[in-house]
C-alpha positions as CSV (number, residue, x, y, z in Angstrom):
1,X,0.9,5.8,16.5
2,X,-1.3,8.8,15.8
3,X,-4.0,9.3,18.2
4,X,-5.5,12.6,17.5
5,X,-5.8,14.8,14.9
6,X,-7.5,18.2,14.8
7,X,-7.5,20.2,11.5
8,X,-8.6,23.6,11.0
9,X,-11.6,23.7,13.4
10,X,-13.9,26.6,14.1
11,X,-16.1,27.7,16.7
12,X,-18.8,30.7,16.6
13,X,-20.8,31.4,19.6
14,X,-23.0,33.9,17.6
15,X,-21.8,36.8,19.3
16,X,-18.2,36.3,17.7
17,X,-15.6,33.9,16.7
18,X,-14.0,32.2,19.9
19,X,-11.1,30.5,17.6
20,X,-10.3,29.1,13.9
21,X,-8.4,27.4,11.6
22,X,-6.8,25.7,14.7
23,X,-4.9,22.4,14.5
24,X,-2.8,20.1,15.9
25,X,-2.0,16.3,16.3
26,X,-1.3,14.3,18.8
27,X,1.0,10.8,18.8
28,X,1.0,8.2,21.6
29,X,2.9,9.4,24.7
30,X,2.7,12.9,23.7
31,X,1.1,15.3,26.4
32,X,-0.3,18.7,25.3
33,X,-1.7,21.3,27.6
34,X,-3.7,24.3,26.5
35,X,-3.4,27.7,27.9
36,X,-4.5,31.1,27.6
37,X,-6.7,33.6,29.8
38,X,-10.2,32.6,31.0
39,X,-12.8,32.8,28.1
40,X,-10.4,31.7,25.3
41,X,-11.8,28.4,24.5
42,X,-9.7,26.1,26.3
43,X,-12.8,24.0,28.0
44,X,-14.6,24.4,25.1
45,X,-12.0,22.6,22.9
46,X,-11.8,20.0,25.4
47,X,-15.4,19.4,25.1
48,X,-15.3,19.6,21.0
49,X,-12.6,16.8,21.1
50,X,-15.0,14.6,23.6
51,X,-17.7,15.1,21.1
52,X,-20.1,17.2,23.5
53,X,-19.8,20.6,21.8
54,X,-20.6,21.5,18.2
55,X,-17.9,21.6,15.6
56,X,-18.5,25.0,13.4
57,X,-15.9,24.3,10.8
58,X,-13.0,21.7,10.3
59,X,-12.5,18.2,11.2
60,X,-11.5,16.2,14.6
61,X,-10.2,12.8,13.8
62,X,-9.6,10.2,16.8
63,X,-8.2,6.8,15.8
64,X,-10.5,3.9,16.0
65,X,-8.5,1.9,18.3
66,X,-8.2,4.5,21.0
67,X,-10.8,4.7,23.8
68,X,-11.3,8.4,25.0
69,X,-11.8,9.6,28.8
70,X,-13.0,12.9,29.7
71,X,-12.6,14.6,33.1
72,X,-14.6,17.9,33.2
73,X,-13.9,20.7,35.3
74,X,-17.0,21.2,36.8
75,X,-18.2,19.1,40.0
76,X,-20.5,16.5,39.2
77,X,-24.0,16.8,39.8
78,X,-25.0,13.2,38.9
79,X,-26.9,10.6,41.1
80,X,-25.9,7.1,41.7
81,X,-27.4,4.9,44.6
82,X,-24.4,2.5,44.5
83,X,-21.5,2.8,46.8
84,X,-18.2,4.0,45.5
85,X,-16.6,0.7,44.9
86,X,-19.2,-0.3,42.4
87,X,-18.8,3.1,40.7
88,X,-15.4,2.2,40.2
89,X,-15.9,-1.2,39.1
90,X,-17.5,0.4,35.9
91,X,-14.3,1.0,34.7
92,X,-14.1,-2.7,34.1
93,X,-17.3,-3.4,32.9
94,X,-16.5,-5.8,30.0
95,X,-14.1,-7.9,32.7
96,X,-16.7,-8.3,35.1
97,X,-19.5,-9.0,32.5
98,X,-16.9,-11.7,31.0
99,X,-16.7,-12.8,34.8
100,X,-20.5,-13.2,34.9
101,X,-20.2,-15.4,31.8
102,X,-17.4,-17.5,33.2
103,X,-19.7,-18.1,36.5
104,X,-23.0,-18.9,34.4
105,X,-21.1,-21.5,32.2
106,X,-19.4,-23.0,35.4
107,X,-23.2,-23.0,37.2
108,X,-23.9,-25.0,33.6
109,X,-21.4,-27.0,33.9
110,X,-21.9,-28.4,37.4
111,X,-25.7,-28.3,37.9
112,X,-27.1,-30.9,35.6
113,X,-26.1,-34.1,34.0
114,X,-24.6,-33.4,30.4
115,X,-23.8,-35.4,27.3
116,X,-20.3,-36.1,26.8
117,X,-20.2,-33.7,23.9
118,X,-21.9,-31.2,25.6
119,X,-19.8,-31.2,28.6
120,X,-16.8,-30.9,26.3
121,X,-17.9,-27.9,24.8
122,X,-18.8,-26.5,27.8
123,X,-15.3,-27.3,29.2
124,X,-13.4,-25.8,26.4
125,X,-15.7,-22.9,26.3
126,X,-15.2,-22.2,30.4
127,X,-11.1,-22.7,29.8
128,X,-11.1,-20.4,26.9
129,X,-13.3,-18.0,29.0
130,X,-10.6,-18.1,31.9
131,X,-7.5,-17.7,29.5
132,X,-9.5,-14.6,28.0
133,X,-10.0,-13.2,31.6
134,X,-6.7,-13.8,32.8
135,X,-5.1,-12.3,29.7
136,X,-7.0,-9.2,29.9
137,X,-6.2,-8.6,33.5
138,X,-9.3,-9.9,34.9
139,X,-7.5,-11.3,38.2
140,X,-5.8,-7.8,38.7
141,X,-8.9,-5.8,39.3
142,X,-8.8,-5.2,43.1
143,X,-5.0,-4.6,43.0
144,X,-5.6,-1.8,40.2
145,X,-8.4,-0.2,42.1
146,X,-6.3,-0.3,45.4
147,X,-3.2,1.2,43.5
148,X,-5.1,4.2,42.3
149,X,-7.2,4.5,45.7
150,X,-4.1,4.7,47.3
151,X,-2.6,7.4,44.9
152,X,-5.6,9.6,45.3
153,X,-6.4,8.5,49.2
154,X,-9.5,7.4,48.9
155,X,-10.1,5.4,51.9
156,X,-12.1,2.1,52.7
157,X,-14.1,4.3,54.5
158,X,-15.2,6.3,51.0
159,X,-14.8,3.2,49.0
160,X,-18.0,1.8,51.0
161,X,-19.8,5.0,51.3
162,X,-22.5,5.8,49.0
163,X,-21.6,7.8,45.8
164,X,-24.6,10.7,46.7
165,X,-23.3,11.3,50.3
166,X,-19.9,12.5,48.6
167,X,-19.5,16.0,48.3
168,X,-18.6,17.9,45.0
169,X,-14.8,17.4,45.3
170,X,-15.1,14.0,46.4
171,X,-17.1,13.3,43.6
172,X,-14.6,14.4,41.1
173,X,-11.8,12.5,42.6
174,X,-14.1,9.3,42.0
175,X,-14.6,10.6,38.4
176,X,-10.8,11.0,38.1
177,X,-9.9,7.4,39.8
178,X,-12.4,6.0,37.5
179,X,-11.0,7.6,34.4
180,X,-7.5,6.3,35.6
181,X,-8.8,2.7,35.8
182,X,-10.1,2.9,32.0
183,X,-6.8,3.0,30.7
184,X,-7.7,5.0,27.8
185,X,-5.5,5.8,24.7
186,X,-7.1,9.7,24.7
187,X,-7.4,11.4,28.1
188,X,-8.9,14.7,28.2
189,X,-8.3,16.8,31.8
190,X,-9.8,20.0,32.5
191,X,-8.3,21.3,35.7
192,X,-7.3,18.1,37.0
193,X,-5.9,19.3,39.9
194,X,-8.6,21.2,41.3
195,X,-10.1,19.4,45.0
196,X,-6.4,18.0,45.2
197,X,-3.7,18.2,47.9
198,X,-0.1,18.6,47.0
199,X,0.5,14.6,47.6
200,X,-2.5,13.8,45.1
201,X,-1.1,16.0,42.5
202,X,2.2,14.6,43.0
203,X,0.9,11.1,42.8
204,X,-1.0,12.0,39.6
205,X,1.9,13.8,38.2
206,X,3.9,10.4,38.3
207,X,1.0,8.4,37.2
208,X,1.0,10.9,33.8
209,X,4.5,10.5,33.2
210,X,4.1,6.6,32.9
211,X,1.0,7.0,30.9
212,X,1.7,5.8,27.4
213,X,-1.5,7.2,25.8
214,X,-2.1,10.8,24.4
215,X,-3.4,13.4,26.7
216,X,-5.0,17.0,26.4
217,X,-4.7,18.7,29.4
218,X,-6.2,22.3,30.5
219,X,-4.8,23.4,33.6
220,X,-3.7,26.8,35.4
221,X,-1.3,24.9,37.9
222,X,1.9,26.2,36.3
223,X,4.1,23.3,38.4
224,X,2.0,20.7,37.1
225,X,2.3,21.7,33.5
226,X,5.9,21.7,34.0
227,X,5.9,18.2,35.3
228,X,3.6,16.6,32.8
229,X,3.4,18.4,29.1
230,X,5.9,18.1,26.3
231,X,3.9,20.4,24.3
232,X,2.1,23.5,24.9
233,X,-1.2,25.1,22.9
234,X,-1.4,28.6,23.5
235,X,-4.9,30.2,22.7
236,X,-4.7,33.9,22.7
237,X,-7.4,36.2,20.7
238,X,-8.6,33.3,18.6
239,X,-5.1,32.4,17.6
240,X,-3.3,29.1,18.3
241,X,0.4,28.7,18.5
242,X,2.2,25.2,19.4
243,X,5.5,25.0,21.4
244,X,7.3,21.5,21.6
245,X,8.1,22.1,25.2
246,X,6.8,21.9,28.8
247,X,5.4,25.2,30.2
248,X,8.9,26.8,31.4
249,X,10.0,26.2,28.0
250,X,7.1,28.2,26.8
251,X,7.7,30.9,28.8
252,X,11.2,31.3,27.3
253,X,10.4,30.4,23.7
254,X,7.3,33.2,24.2
255,X,9.4,35.5,25.2
256,X,12.3,35.0,22.5
257,X,9.6,35.3,20.0
258,X,8.2,38.5,21.3
259,X,11.8,40.1,21.3
260,X,12.4,39.0,17.6
261,X,9.1,40.6,16.5
262,X,9.6,43.7,18.3
263,X,13.2,43.9,16.6
264,X,11.9,43.3,13.5
265,X,9.0,46.0,14.3
266,X,11.5,48.4,15.4
267,X,13.7,47.7,12.4
268,X,10.7,48.1,9.9
269,X,9.7,51.6,11.9
270,X,13.3,52.5,11.3
271,X,13.0,52.2,7.7
272,X,9.9,53.8,7.0
273,X,10.8,56.6,8.8
274,X,14.4,57.1,6.7
275,X,12.1,56.5,3.4
276,X,9.8,59.1,4.3
277,X,12.6,61.3,5.2
278,X,14.2,60.5,1.7
279,X,10.6,61.1,0.0
280,X,10.6,64.4,1.5
281,X,14.0,65.6,0.8
282,X,13.6,64.3,-3.1
283,X,10.1,66.0,-3.6
284,X,11.3,69.3,-2.2
285,X,14.3,69.3,-4.2
286,X,12.4,68.2,-7.1
287,X,10.1,71.1,-6.7
288,X,12.8,73.6,-5.6
289,X,15.1,72.6,-9.3
290,X,12.2,71.8,-11.2
291,X,13.7,68.1,-11.8
292,X,11.6,65.7,-13.0
293,X,14.1,63.0,-12.3
294,X,14.0,64.1,-8.6
295,X,10.0,64.3,-8.2
296,X,10.3,60.5,-9.8
297,X,12.5,59.2,-7.4
298,X,10.3,60.7,-4.7
299,X,7.3,59.0,-6.4
300,X,9.1,55.8,-6.8
301,X,9.8,55.9,-2.9
302,X,6.4,56.4,-1.9
303,X,5.2,53.7,-4.3
304,X,7.6,51.1,-2.3
305,X,7.0,52.8,1.2
306,X,3.1,52.2,0.3
307,X,3.6,48.8,-0.4
308,X,5.6,48.2,2.6
309,X,3.2,49.9,5.0
310,X,0.5,47.7,3.0
311,X,2.0,44.6,5.0
312,X,3.7,46.7,7.9
313,X,4.5,44.5,11.0
314,X,2.0,45.2,13.9
315,X,3.7,46.1,17.3
316,X,3.7,43.1,19.5
317,X,1.6,43.2,22.3
318,X,2.3,41.6,25.9
319,X,-0.6,40.8,28.2
320,X,-1.7,43.8,29.7
321,X,-1.3,44.0,33.7
322,X,-3.3,44.7,36.1
323,X,-2.3,47.5,38.7
324,X,-2.9,46.0,42.0
325,X,-0.5,47.8,44.6
326,X,-2.0,47.0,48.1
327,X,-3.0,50.2,50.1
328,X,-0.5,49.4,52.8
329,X,-1.2,50.1,56.5
330,X,1.7,51.2,59.2
331,X,3.7,48.2,60.2
332,X,2.4,45.9,62.6
333,X,4.3,44.7,65.9
334,X,7.0,41.8,66.0
335,X,4.8,39.3,66.6
336,X,1.8,39.3,64.2
337,X,-0.1,35.8,65.1
338,X,0.7,33.5,68.0
339,X,-0.9,30.4,69.2
340,X,-0.3,28.4,72.3
341,X,-1.5,24.8,73.2
342,X,-4.6,25.6,70.5
343,X,-6.6,22.5,70.8
344,X,-9.8,22.7,68.1
345,X,-12.4,20.0,68.4
346,X,-15.0,18.8,66.1
347,X,-18.0,16.7,68.0
348,X,-16.3,13.7,67.5
349,X,-12.5,14.2,67.8
350,X,-9.5,17.0,67.8
351,X,-8.7,18.7,64.3
352,X,-5.8,20.2,65.8
353,X,-3.9,19.4,69.2
354,X,-1.7,21.5,71.1
355,X,-0.6,23.8,68.2
356,X,2.3,26.3,69.1
357,X,2.9,28.7,66.1
358,X,4.4,32.4,65.9
359,X,4.2,34.4,62.9
360,X,6.2,37.6,62.9
361,X,6.1,40.8,61.0
362,X,7.3,40.6,57.3
363,X,7.3,36.8,57.0
364,X,5.7,35.0,54.0
365,X,4.2,31.6,55.5
366,X,2.6,29.1,53.5
367,X,0.4,26.3,55.4
368,X,0.2,23.2,53.9
369,X,-1.3,20.0,54.4
370,X,-3.7,17.3,53.3
371,X,-7.3,18.1,52.3
372,X,-9.3,18.0,55.9
373,X,-5.8,18.3,58.0
374,X,-7.4,21.5,59.6
375,X,-5.6,24.3,57.7
376,X,-9.0,26.6,57.0
377,X,-10.0,25.6,60.3
378,X,-7.0,27.4,61.8
379,X,-6.9,30.4,60.2
380,X,-10.9,30.9,60.7
381,X,-10.2,30.4,64.5
382,X,-7.3,33.2,64.1
383,X,-9.7,35.3,62.4
384,X,-12.6,34.7,65.1
385,X,-14.7,33.0,62.4
386,X,-14.6,29.4,63.4
387,X,-18.0,27.9,64.9
388,X,-16.0,25.2,66.5
389,X,-14.9,25.2,70.2
390,X,-11.0,25.8,71.3
391,X,-8.9,25.6,74.1
392,X,-5.5,27.3,74.3
393,X,-4.6,30.8,73.5
394,X,-5.0,32.8,70.3
395,X,-3.0,36.2,70.0
396,X,-3.4,38.5,67.2
397,X,-1.2,41.9,67.7
398,X,-3.2,45.0,68.2
399,X,-1.6,46.9,65.4
400,X,-2.3,44.1,63.0
401,X,-4.6,45.1,60.4
402,X,-5.6,41.8,58.2
403,X,-7.0,41.4,54.8
404,X,-8.6,38.4,54.1
405,X,-8.9,36.4,50.9
406,X,-11.3,33.2,51.9
407,X,-11.4,30.2,49.8
408,X,-15.2,30.1,49.3
409,X,-16.2,33.9,48.3
410,X,-19.6,34.9,49.3
411,X,-21.1,38.4,49.2
412,X,-23.6,40.1,51.3
413,X,-25.6,41.8,48.9
414,X,-25.7,39.2,45.9
415,X,-28.1,40.8,44.1
416,X,-26.5,43.9,43.7
417,X,-24.3,44.3,40.6
418,X,-20.5,44.8,40.7
419,X,-20.6,48.6,40.6
420,X,-23.0,49.3,42.8
421,X,-21.5,46.5,45.3
422,X,-18.0,47.9,44.8
423,X,-19.0,51.5,45.5
424,X,-21.1,50.1,48.6
425,X,-17.6,48.8,50.0
426,X,-15.0,51.3,48.8
427,X,-17.3,54.5,49.2
428,X,-15.4,55.4,45.7
429,X,-17.5,57.9,43.2
430,X,-18.7,55.9,40.0
431,X,-16.0,57.2,37.9
432,X,-13.0,56.1,39.9
433,X,-14.7,52.6,40.6
434,X,-15.1,52.1,36.9
435,X,-11.6,52.9,36.5
436,X,-10.4,50.6,39.2
437,X,-12.4,47.8,38.3
438,X,-11.3,47.8,34.5
439,X,-7.8,47.2,36.2
440,X,-9.6,43.9,37.5
441,X,-11.1,43.2,33.9
442,X,-14.5,44.4,34.7
443,X,-15.1,46.3,31.4
444,X,-17.8,48.3,30.3
445,X,-21.2,46.2,30.8
446,X,-19.2,43.5,32.9
447,X,-19.7,46.0,35.8
448,X,-23.5,45.5,35.5
449,X,-23.3,41.6,36.1
450,X,-25.2,40.7,39.3
451,X,-22.9,39.6,42.2
452,X,-24.6,35.9,42.0
453,X,-23.9,35.5,38.4
454,X,-20.3,35.8,38.7
455,X,-17.9,32.8,37.8
456,X,-15.2,31.9,40.6
457,X,-12.4,33.8,39.0
458,X,-14.6,36.8,38.7
459,X,-15.6,36.9,42.5
460,X,-11.7,36.7,43.2
461,X,-10.9,39.5,41.1
462,X,-14.2,41.4,42.8
463,X,-12.7,40.3,46.3
464,X,-9.0,41.4,45.5
465,X,-10.2,44.7,44.1
466,X,-11.9,45.7,47.2
467,X,-8.9,44.4,49.2
468,X,-6.4,46.5,47.8
469,X,-8.6,49.8,48.8
470,X,-8.1,48.8,52.3
471,X,-5.7,49.6,54.8
472,X,-3.7,46.3,55.7
473,X,-0.4,45.2,56.8
474,X,-1.1,41.5,57.2
475,X,-2.6,39.3,54.1
476,X,-4.1,35.8,54.9
477,X,-5.1,34.1,51.7
478,X,-6.9,30.8,51.6
479,X,-6.2,29.6,48.0
480,X,-5.7,32.6,46.6
481,X,-4.7,31.0,43.4
482,X,-7.9,28.8,42.8
483,X,-10.1,29.6,39.9
484,X,-8.2,32.5,38.1
485,X,-6.3,32.1,35.1
486,X,-2.6,32.2,34.7
487,X,-2.1,35.9,33.8
488,X,-3.9,37.1,36.5
489,X,-2.4,34.6,38.8
490,X,1.0,36.6,37.5
491,X,-0.3,40.1,38.0
492,X,-1.5,38.9,41.6
493,X,2.1,38.0,42.1
494,X,4.0,41.1,40.8
495,X,1.7,42.9,43.6
496,X,2.7,40.5,46.2
497,X,6.2,41.1,45.5
498,X,6.1,44.6,46.3
499,X,4.1,44.2,49.7
500,X,6.2,44.5,52.6
501,X,3.7,43.4,55.3
502,X,3.1,39.8,56.7
503,X,1.7,37.2,54.2
504,X,0.2,34.0,55.4
505,X,-1.4,32.0,52.7
506,X,-2.9,28.2,52.6
507,X,-2.2,27.1,49.0
508,X,-1.5,23.6,46.7
509,X,0.2,25.7,44.3
510,X,3.7,24.8,44.3
511,X,4.5,27.6,41.8
512,X,3.0,30.0,44.0
513,X,4.7,28.8,47.1
514,X,8.1,28.6,45.7
515,X,7.9,32.2,44.7
516,X,6.7,33.4,47.9
517,X,7.1,31.2,51.0
518,X,10.0,31.4,53.4
519,X,8.8,29.2,55.6
520,X,6.2,26.4,55.2
521,X,4.1,25.1,58.2
522,X,3.1,21.7,57.4
523,X,-0.1,20.4,59.4
524,X,0.2,16.6,59.7
525,X,-2.1,14.5,61.5
526,X,-3.0,17.3,64.1
527,X,0.2,18.5,64.8
528,X,2.3,21.1,63.2
529,X,5.7,20.8,61.4
530,X,8.1,23.6,60.5
531,X,10.2,24.2,57.3
532,X,12.4,27.1,56.3
533,X,12.4,28.1,52.8
534,X,10.2,27.4,49.7
535,X,8.8,24.3,48.4
536,X,11.8,23.0,46.8
537,X,13.6,23.2,50.3
538,X,10.7,21.7,51.8
539,X,10.8,18.6,49.8
540,X,14.7,18.0,50.5
541,X,14.1,18.3,54.3
542,X,11.3,15.9,53.9
543,X,13.6,13.4,51.6
544,X,16.3,13.6,54.0
545,X,13.9,13.1,57.4
C-alpha cells in the first residue's frame, strides 16, 4: 500500500533554492533515511511532509487512511500542567472518549427506572460499545504504555511527575513515547536518538524493525541508520538521489558511482585530448600543403569536439576534507589517569561508589552507561571541575596535557564574533585565523557570527578549531559526535586516527565507538565494569555473561 508520495517538490528561502524537483515514494514497511550535510534541507523536508513548512513547488500526498506522527529535533518548550501518564494517555484519546461514553451509558442504565424498550436500546448500545472498546484494544492501554515506558526507561516516578518539571531531554523522550503509542501509518523522526542512551536506542531500533508503517528518518547516528533503513535519500547541493539500501550499502554504492563517473570523466578527457591533437595535426598539414581536404577534416573534427565539450562530464567531487591534525605534545607518563576508591556523592545519594580505574598512555577508552549513571560527573571530577564532594584518590600524571571537549560547550566571551574569539584563544594573526577557520567550514561572513548565535554543530567546530591549536597528549571528549553532521564526523575521525596520544571519550555513538575504542568502561548502578575491545566485542561479552 502506497503511504507517501513526494513529487517534484522545491523549496526556496529567498536567498537561494534549497532543493528542487525532489521526488520519492514510500510504501508500507519502507523506512527511508535522509542524509546530507547540515543545512541541506533534511529537517525542512520533514516539516514539509508534516505540513508545518510551505511547499514552493510540486506536491506531497499522504494516503487518506494514514495517520501521521512527527517527532521534531528541537527539545519541546511547551507547557502542560498534567502528569506524564496523562500526557501519554492522549495517544488513546479516541478510546478514552469511548470509555467515557460506556461509563455514561452504564450510569444511565443503573441510575433510573427505565421502560423496557428504552432499557433494551441502552443495553444493546452498551454491549456494542464494549465490543468496540475491546476490538480497538481498550483493555490493553495500560499494557501498551507499560511496554513503551519499559523500553524507553520512563520510570514510575517520571510517569507520576508533572510534565512541566521535566528537562528538555526528558520531554523529548515523552514525545517519542507518545508518538510510538499513536501507532501512526506514517512516522516522521528528526534525530530520534538525541537524548537516548545506548539501551534506549537499541530498544527503539527493535521497535522500528517491527513497525509496519512507512517511516522518514533524519539522523546522524550511522549505526542506527544501518539498523533501521531500507532506503537512503541523499541531499547534496540541492540534488536528491535515492539508494535502495541501508547506510553501509549506500556508502558502497556511492563510492561505486563516484568511481564510474571518474572513469567516464577520464575517458572523455582522453578523447578530447586525442581529438585536439588530431585537429592540430590536420590543420597544420592542411596549411603546409594547402590542402582543403585536410583543412576540412580539421574543421569537421573541431565541430565534433565542440559538441562533445558542450556536454562535457564535470569532474566528480568528493566531500571536501577539513584539515584537522591535532598539535601533539610530548608523550605523557605511562599512567595517565588513575582513581582509587573514588566515591562521588550528591546530597541524597552516592553517584559513584569506590571506583578504581587506571588509564594508560596510548589507550582509547570509551565510557558508556545509562543517562544519569555518572559518566560526565566522573570526567569533571578528573578535570577538577566537579562541584560535588568526593572521597578517594584521583591521580592525573604530571606530564599529561589534556584537551577537553565538553558536552555542553560554552564560551567566555559570547558577545564576540567567531574571528575575534578564535584570535583571542589562539593568538593567530587575522590571515592565519581566517585560513584555519575556513578549514572548519567558517567561510567569509560566517566568521562575523556572534558566538551566542552559533548552532550546536558550529560551537563544536569552533571548539575543535581552538583545540587543535593547543599542544596536548590526552584528549577527553564528552559526546563529541552530538550535533555534528556525518561529513564532519568523518573528518574528526580521520584526525583521531592519526592522533598517537591517549583518547578518553563518553559516547552513545556505536559507530564511533567501534572505530576507536580498544577498551570499554561501563558505569552501571554506581559501579564500573571493564571490557576489552570495541562495541561489538562488548555486546558479545555481555551476551555471554
